[in-house]
C-alpha positions in Angstrom: 148.4 -53.2 -74.0 148.9 -56.3 -76.1 152.4 -57.7 -76.5 154.0 -57.7 -79.9 155.1 -61.4 -79.4 153.6 -63.9 -76.9 155.0 -67.4 -76.6 152.9 -69.7 -74.4 153.9 -73.2 -73.4 155.9 -73.8 -76.5 157.1 -77.4 -77.0 159.5 -78.5 -79.7 160.8 -82.1 -80.0 163.2 -84.0 -82.2 162.5 -87.7 -82.8 165.8 -89.6 -83.1 167.0 -93.2 -83.0 168.3 -92.5 -79.5 164.9 -91.3 -78.3 162.7 -88.1 -78.2 164.7 -84.9 -77.5 162.7 -82.4 -75.5 164.5 -79.5 -77.0 162.0 -76.8 -75.9 159.8 -78.0 -73.0 157.0 -75.6 -72.3 158.6 -72.1 -72.4 156.5 -68.9 -72.1 157.7 -65.3 -72.5 156.7 -62.1 -74.3 158.3 -59.2 -76.2 156.9 -55.7 -76.3 157.4 -53.2 -79.1 160.8 -51.6 -79.1 162.0 -53.9 -76.3 165.3 -56.0 -76.3 164.8 -59.4 -74.7 167.7 -61.8 -74.2 167.5 -65.6 -74.1 170.6 -67.0 -72.3 171.9 -70.5 -71.7 174.7 -72.9 -72.5 174.9 -74.9 -75.7 172.1 -77.5 -76.0 169.6 -75.7 -73.7 167.1 -75.1 -76.5 167.5 -71.3 -77.0 168.3 -71.5 -80.7 165.6 -74.1 -81.3 163.1 -71.8 -79.6 164.1 -68.9 -81.9 163.8 -71.1 -85.0 160.4 -72.3 -83.7 159.1 -68.7 -83.8 159.6 -68.6 -87.6 158.7 -72.3 -88.0 162.2 -73.1 -89.4 162.4 -76.4 -87.5 163.5 -79.2 -90.0 160.7 -81.8 -90.2 161.8 -84.6 -89.9 163.3 -85.0 -87.3 161.9 -81.9 -85.5 158.3 -80.9 -84.8 156.6 -78.2 -82.8 154.2 -80.4 -80.8 152.4 -77.8 -78.6 151.9 -74.2 -77.5 151.1 -70.9 -79.1 153.3 -68.2 -80.8 151.1 -65.1 -81.2 152.6 -62.3 -83.2 150.5 -59.1 -83.4 147.6 -61.1 -82.1 147.8 -64.0 -84.7 149.0 -67.5 -83.9 152.0 -68.2 -86.2 151.4 -72.0 -85.7 148.0 -71.8 -87.3 149.2 -70.1 -90.5 149.7 -71.8 -93.8 153.2 -72.2 -95.3 152.5 -69.3 -97.6 151.3 -67.0 -94.8 154.3 -67.7 -92.6 156.7 -67.1 -95.6 155.1 -63.6 -96.0 156.0 -62.9 -92.3 159.6 -64.1 -92.5 161.8 -61.2 -93.6 158.9 -58.8 -93.9 157.6 -58.5 -90.3 160.2 -60.6 -88.5 163.8 -60.5 -89.5 166.5 -63.0 -88.5 170.2 -62.6 -88.0 171.7 -66.1 -88.0 174.7 -67.4 -86.0 177.2 -67.9 -88.8 176.8 -65.5 -91.7 179.1 -67.4 -94.0 176.7 -70.4 -94.0 173.6 -68.2 -94.1 174.6 -66.0 -97.1 174.5 -67.7 -100.5 178.1 -68.0 -101.7 177.2 -67.9 -105.4 175.0 -64.7 -105.3 176.3 -61.2 -104.9 175.6 -59.1 -101.8 173.4 -56.9 -104.0 171.4 -59.8 -105.3 170.8 -61.1 -101.8 169.7 -57.7 -100.5 167.5 -56.8 -103.4 165.8 -60.2 -103.6 164.1 -59.6 -100.2 162.9 -56.2 -101.1 161.5 -57.2 -104.5 159.8 -60.3 -103.0 158.2 -58.6 -100.0 157.7 -55.0 -101.0 157.3 -55.4 -104.8 160.1 -52.9 -105.4 161.7 -52.5 -108.8 165.3 -53.4 -109.5 166.4 -49.8 -109.4 164.4 -49.0 -106.2 165.8 -52.2 -104.5 169.4 -51.2 -105.4 168.9 -47.7 -104.0 167.5 -49.2 -100.8 170.4 -51.7 -100.7 173.0 -48.9 -100.9 171.1 -47.1 -98.1 171.1 -50.2 -95.9 174.8 -50.8 -96.3 175.5 -47.2 -95.3 173.1 -47.7 -92.3 175.2 -50.6 -91.0 178.5 -48.9 -91.5 179.7 -50.4 -94.8 181.2 -47.8 -97.1 181.8 -47.9 -100.9 178.4 -49.5 -101.3 178.5 -49.9 -105.1 181.6 -52.1 -104.9 180.4 -54.1 -102.0 177.0 -54.8 -103.7 178.9 -56.4 -106.6 181.0 -58.6 -104.3 180.4 -62.1 -103.0 180.3 -63.1 -99.3 183.8 -64.6 -99.4 185.2 -61.2 -100.3 184.0 -59.8 -97.0 185.4 -60.2 -93.5 183.4 -61.9 -90.8 182.3 -58.6 -89.2 181.2 -57.2 -92.6 179.3 -60.3 -93.4 177.5 -60.0 -90.1 176.7 -56.3 -91.0 175.2 -57.5 -94.3 173.0 -60.0 -92.3 171.8 -57.1 -90.1 171.1 -55.1 -93.3 169.1 -58.0 -94.7 167.1 -58.3 -91.4 166.3 -54.6 -91.4 165.6 -54.3 -95.2 161.8 -54.4 -95.0 161.6 -52.4 -91.7 160.3 -55.4 -89.6 158.7 -55.1 -86.2 160.9 -57.8 -84.6 164.4 -59.0 -85.2 165.7 -62.3 -83.8 169.5 -62.4 -83.5 170.8 -66.0 -82.9 174.3 -65.8 -81.4 175.1 -62.8 -83.7 178.7 -62.4 -82.4 179.9 -65.9 -81.8 182.4 -66.1 -84.7 183.8 -62.6 -84.2 186.7 -61.3 -82.2 186.0 -59.2 -79.1 186.4 -55.8 -80.7 184.1 -56.6 -83.6 181.6 -58.2 -81.2 181.2 -54.9 -79.4 180.8 -53.0 -82.7 178.1 -55.3 -83.9 176.2 -55.2 -80.6 176.4 -51.4 -80.5 175.2 -51.2 -84.1 172.2 -53.5 -83.4 171.3 -51.5 -80.3 171.4 -48.1 -82.1 169.6 -49.3 -85.1 166.8 -51.0 -83.2 166.3 -47.9 -81.0 166.4 -45.6 -84.0 163.8 -47.7 -85.9 161.7 -48.8 -82.9 162.3 -52.5 -83.7 161.9 -55.1 -81.0 164.9 -57.4 -80.6 165.4 -61.0 -79.3 169.1 -61.7 -78.6 170.0 -65.4 -78.3 173.3 -65.9 -76.5 175.3 -68.1 -74.2 177.2 -65.1 -72.8 175.7 -63.3 -69.9 178.3 -60.5 -70.4 176.8 -59.8 -73.8 173.4 -58.9 -72.5 174.3 -57.0 -69.4 174.6 -53.8 -71.5 172.0 -54.4 -74.2 169.0 -56.2 -72.8 165.9 -54.9 -71.0 164.8 -58.3 -69.9 166.5 -61.7 -69.7 165.2 -65.2 -69.9 167.6 -67.9 -68.6 167.1 -71.4 -70.2 168.3 -74.8 -69.0 167.3 -78.2 -70.4 164.6 -76.8 -72.6 162.9 -74.7 -69.9 163.0 -71.1 -68.8 164.3 -71.4 -65.3 164.5 -67.7 -64.4 163.2 -64.5 -66.0 163.3 -60.9 -65.0 164.8 -57.5 -65.8 168.5 -57.4 -66.6 169.0 -55.6 -63.2 167.2 -58.5 -61.3 169.1 -61.2 -63.1 172.5 -59.7 -62.6 172.1 -58.4 -59.0 169.4 -60.6 -57.5 169.5 -64.1 -59.1 167.4 -66.7 -57.4 168.3 -69.8 -59.4 171.6 -71.7 -58.8 172.2 -72.0 -62.6 171.9 -68.3 -63.1 174.2 -67.7 -60.1 176.7 -70.2 -61.6 176.7 -68.4 -65.0 177.3 -65.1 -63.3 180.2 -66.5 -61.2 181.9 -68.0 -64.3 182.1 -64.6 -66.1 185.0 -62.2 -65.5 183.9 -58.9 -63.8 185.7 -55.6 -63.9 184.4 -54.7 -60.4 186.3 -57.7 -58.9 190.0 -57.6 -57.8 192.5 -58.7 -60.3 193.3 -62.4 -59.9 189.8 -63.3 -58.6 189.2 -66.9 -59.4 186.2 -67.8 -61.6 184.0 -70.6 -60.3 183.0 -73.0 -63.1 179.7 -74.9 -63.1 180.7 -78.5 -62.4 179.3 -81.4 -64.4 177.8 -81.7 -67.9 174.5 -80.6 -69.4 171.8 -83.2 -69.2 170.8 -85.7 -71.9 167.5 -84.3 -73.1 166.3 -87.8 -74.1 166.7 -89.1 -70.5 165.2 -86.4 -68.2 163.7 -87.8 -65.1 160.9 -86.4 -62.9 163.2 -84.1 -60.9 165.0 -80.8 -61.5 167.3 -81.2 -64.5 170.0 -79.0 -62.9 170.0 -81.2 -59.7 173.2 -83.3 -60.6 175.2 -80.1 -60.9 173.6 -78.0 -58.1 175.2 -77.4 -54.7 171.8 -76.4 -53.3 170.0 -79.6 -54.3 167.9 -81.4 -51.7 165.7 -84.5 -51.7 162.8 -82.4 -52.8 164.6 -81.6 -56.0 164.7 -85.3 -57.0 161.0 -85.8 -56.5 159.4 -83.0 -58.6 160.2 -80.4 -61.2 159.9 -76.9 -59.7 157.5 -74.5 -61.4 158.1 -70.8 -62.0 157.2 -68.6 -59.0 157.4 -64.9 -58.5 160.2 -63.7 -56.2 159.6 -60.0 -57.0 157.5 -57.9 -59.4 158.4 -59.1 -62.9 161.0 -61.6 -61.6 160.2 -65.3 -61.6 162.3 -68.4 -61.0 162.0 -72.2 -60.8 163.8 -73.4 -57.8 162.7 -75.0 -54.5 165.7 -73.4 -52.7 165.6 -70.0 -54.2 165.9 -68.2 -50.9 169.1 -70.1 -50.1 170.6 -69.0 -53.4 169.7 -65.4 -52.7 171.2 -65.6 -49.2 174.5 -67.2 -50.5 174.8 -64.2 -52.9 174.2 -61.7 -50.1 176.8 -63.5 -47.9 179.5 -63.2 -50.6 179.0 -59.6 -51.6 
């Protein structure tokens, strides 16, 4: 069966005065219908750029998609005209951006912003669009819909603005939603509510979901599969169970050890990942994680490890993956 979305060897670069930034450096993964796939990594690893590349929202200049394919329902989005890709955005692929206050238009009412999408993509009348907008607000848990539709974004709390963004993404019943750090600006209680809402709505409507996040704890409960990114590359990919219980890359292991866990005794010390993320304009011919890695050997300096299977559906890019797995077994 064909995948809903197939990304193959995607490469996105930014051309700056300091040099060429290899923001996305040859990543490949796929998403099936109704599946939730997480893309995880620290700030600057390329996860948000990869999401924006799918919808061709990379600002040019300075950015440019320089290689690869993004096939959605069998068609390469990179071969489409600007008009064709605009018809995909919002209609077949919805997007929930990281900070709703900067994504929503401050001078337009919530109702105007919801109905605009419906009228543009579905050709709905004003009355039909308003009825659908009321239904969408109820769907995402916002009551008193007539009053809310007449309000502006600054009248709403952060959690409610994010619910409006989700309503906008769902408006045209897309086949795929991309959520870029959807809970970053929210407090912990509201984060859980938003994530539960997204999970329930995507399951209810059969929508596939890509969740972009820096927090492994966020995706433990919600993702079917996880792609871990570092320095523009996918360095480990597998089911959520594989990634959480059988990591084979030292960076994935480091992320897991730096997250508080309820199954650990109180007072257990978290282990931070030492060092700083690499400068993407000055990558050498070795593994980018090498300067921060406790498992690094001379081999890591001489070549960039490719992705290799460690189990069915589980791949990783590390020359010392067995040592990583053994260290985890010895500490559990």
